[in-house]
LUMTI-592153 format. One record per residue (C-alpha): x, z, y; residue in three letters. Coordinates in steps of 0.1 Angstrom, whole numbers, plus 2048, in hexadecimal, padded with zeros to 3 digits. Each point is the difference from the previous one (the first is absolute). Layout:
# residues N
XZYAla;...
# end
This chain:
# residues 221
6C8B12BACMet;8128107E3Ala;7F77F67DCAla;7ED81D7EFVal;7F68037DBArg;7E38167F7Thr;7FE8127DFPhe;7E48137EEPhe;80681B7E7Leu;7EA8017E0Pro;7F6825807His;7F87FA824Tyr;7F47DC803Pro;7F0805822Thr;81F80D811Tyr;8177E280BPro;825806803Ile;8117E8818His;8257FA7FBIle;8187ED816Cys;8267FC7FEMet;81B7F7819Phe;8257F8800Gln;8197FE81DAsp;7EE81B812Val;810809821Ser;7E981B80EAsn;7FE81A7E4Ala;80A81B818Ala;7E27F9816Tyr;7E87FF7E2Leu;80E8217F3Arg;7FC810823Ser;7DB7F7800Gln;7FC8117DELeu;81281F80DLeu;7E980181EGlu;7E27FD7E9Ala;7F37E2813Asn;7DF7F97EEPro;8057DB804Asp;81E8027EAPhe;7EF8137E4Asp;8107EB7E4Tyr;8188087E4Ala;8207EF80CPhe;8177FF7E2Leu;8247F67FBAsp;7FC7E17EAAla;8218087EFAla;7F081E7F0Met;7E27EE7F0Ile;8087F77DCLeu;7E27EA7F8Ser;7DB7F9808Ala;7F681A7E5Ser;81681A812His;7F07FA821Leu;7DC7FD7F4Leu;80381F7EASer;80B81481DAla;7E47F1814Ser;7E780B7E5Phe;80E823800Leu;7FD803826Ala;7DD7F1801Leu;7F48167E3His;80F81F810Ala;7EF7F8821His;7DE7F97F1Leu;80081F7EAThr;80C81681DHis;8218087F0Arg;8187F0819Ser;820812808Lys;8057EE822Thr;7EC7F781FArg;7F67DC7F9Thr;7FC7EA7E1Pro;81D7EB80DHis;81881E802Ser;7F380A7DEGlu;80B7DF7F3Leu;82480680BVal;7FE8237F2Phe;7F37F37DEArg;81E7E97FDLeu;81981C800His;8068137DFPro;802822811Asn;7E5812815Pro;8137FE821Asn;7F07EA81BIle;81F800816Gly;8157F37E3Glu;7E67E77F8Ala;8017F1822Tyr;826801800Lys;8027ED7DFArg;7E27E9801Phe;7F67FD825Gly;8117E9819Ile;81E80B813Ser;80C7F5822Asp;8177E67F0Ser;7E87F27E6Ser;8007DA7FESer;7E67FB7E5Thr;7DF8127FELeu;7DF8017EEIle;7E180A813Ala;7E180E7EEVal;7DE80680FLys;7E180F7EEPhe;7E57EA80FGly;7E18147F9Lys;81082080CLeu;80A7F0822Ser;7E87F581BLys;8057E2817Arg;80B806823Glu;7DD7F780DAsp;7F08187E7Gly;7EC7E57F0Lys;8088017DBGly;81E8057EAAsp;8227F1805Met;8027DE7EFSer;81F7ED7F4Gly;7FC7EA81FGlu;80081F817Asp;81F80D7EFVal;8127DF801Gly;7F97FC825Lys;80C823809Phe;8207FE7EBLeu;8087DD80DGly;7FF80E823Glu;8148217FBVal;8197F77E5Val;81E7EC80CGln;80B7EF7E0Gly;7F87E47E8Lys;7E18047EBCys;8057FB7DAVal;7E37F97E9Asp;7FD81C7E6Val;7F17E87E6Gly;7DD7FD7F1Glu;80781C7E7Gln;819812817Gly;81D7F47ECGlu;8157F981EGlu;80282480CVal;81E8047E9Glu;8147E6813Arg;813819815Phe;80281D7E7Arg;8218137FCAsp;80080C7DCLeu;81E816807Gly;7EE81381BArg;7E08027EDIle;81180D7E1Gly;81381A814Lys;7E080F80FVal;7ED8017DETyr;8208097EDLys;7FC7E37E8Val;81B7E77F6Gly;7FF7DE813Ala;8077E07EDPro;8227F1806Gly;815820801Asn;80781A7E5Lys;7FE81B81AAsn;7DE7F680BGly;80A7F6823Asn;8017DB7FDGly;7EA7E7811Asn;7FA7E77E5Gly;7E07ED800Asn;7F78097DCGly;7F67DD7F6Lys;8007F87DBLys;81B7E97F3Arg;7F97ED7E0Ala;81C8027E6Arg;80C7DD7F6Glu;80B7F47DEAsp;81F7EB7FBAla;7EB7E1805Asp;7F680D823Gly;7DC8077F6Glu;7F1822805Gly;7F48137E1Asp;7E4812812Gly;812821804Asp;80A80E822Thr;820812808Glu;801817812Pro;7DD80F7FCVal;7ED7FF821Asp;80A82180ELys;7EB7FC81FVal;7E08037ECLeu;80D8207EFGlu;80A80D822Met;7DD7F880DGlu;7EF8137E3Met;81581F807Val;7F97FF825Ile;7DB7FB7FCLeu;7FF81D7E8Gly;812816819Met;7E77F781BMet;7E28067EAThr;80D8227F5Ile;80580A825Lys;7DD7F3809Gly;7EF8137E4Ser;
# end
């Protein structure tokens, strides 16, 4: 069974969001084919983990998708496809899947399931984290990676260069905005080797995140 973390958003506390992450995936082509065939069993948001900047990035898109669905303003067929759509800065679902969805060669992925909006196979109740973990553990050929209690590990496989290119924002580690630095703060040291409390460079990832979340919010309004 795959390890699943369940999150609840402040505005929708009764709508669980189940999240699971994998690395060393060897059957992405099969998973993608099931999505293309609209197999209802595979009604998940399967995301390229390299394109998720942070937990806030993923959960903000999840909120926008859930809100659009519950207020009958969705632009796509399901709340899971709406999540992929909401990640992209432009209103083009095809481009959204191309940039944020899995490809046949994806080796890392994040799977998201809106529990209350999905029924169990036997029709008895909503999909639980256990149901999701069992299903993904059976169909995804790869190593499950815990996303962390607060979702902090979703950024483990991020590619800041690719993310920055899609959102047209500079990525840390490269003046041209196409680097793949991890954006961690480095304390500046004095001559005696002790830090003075300043950080250099400034944490550009947080700045990048703020810009991206702003773009997503404007698109969703």
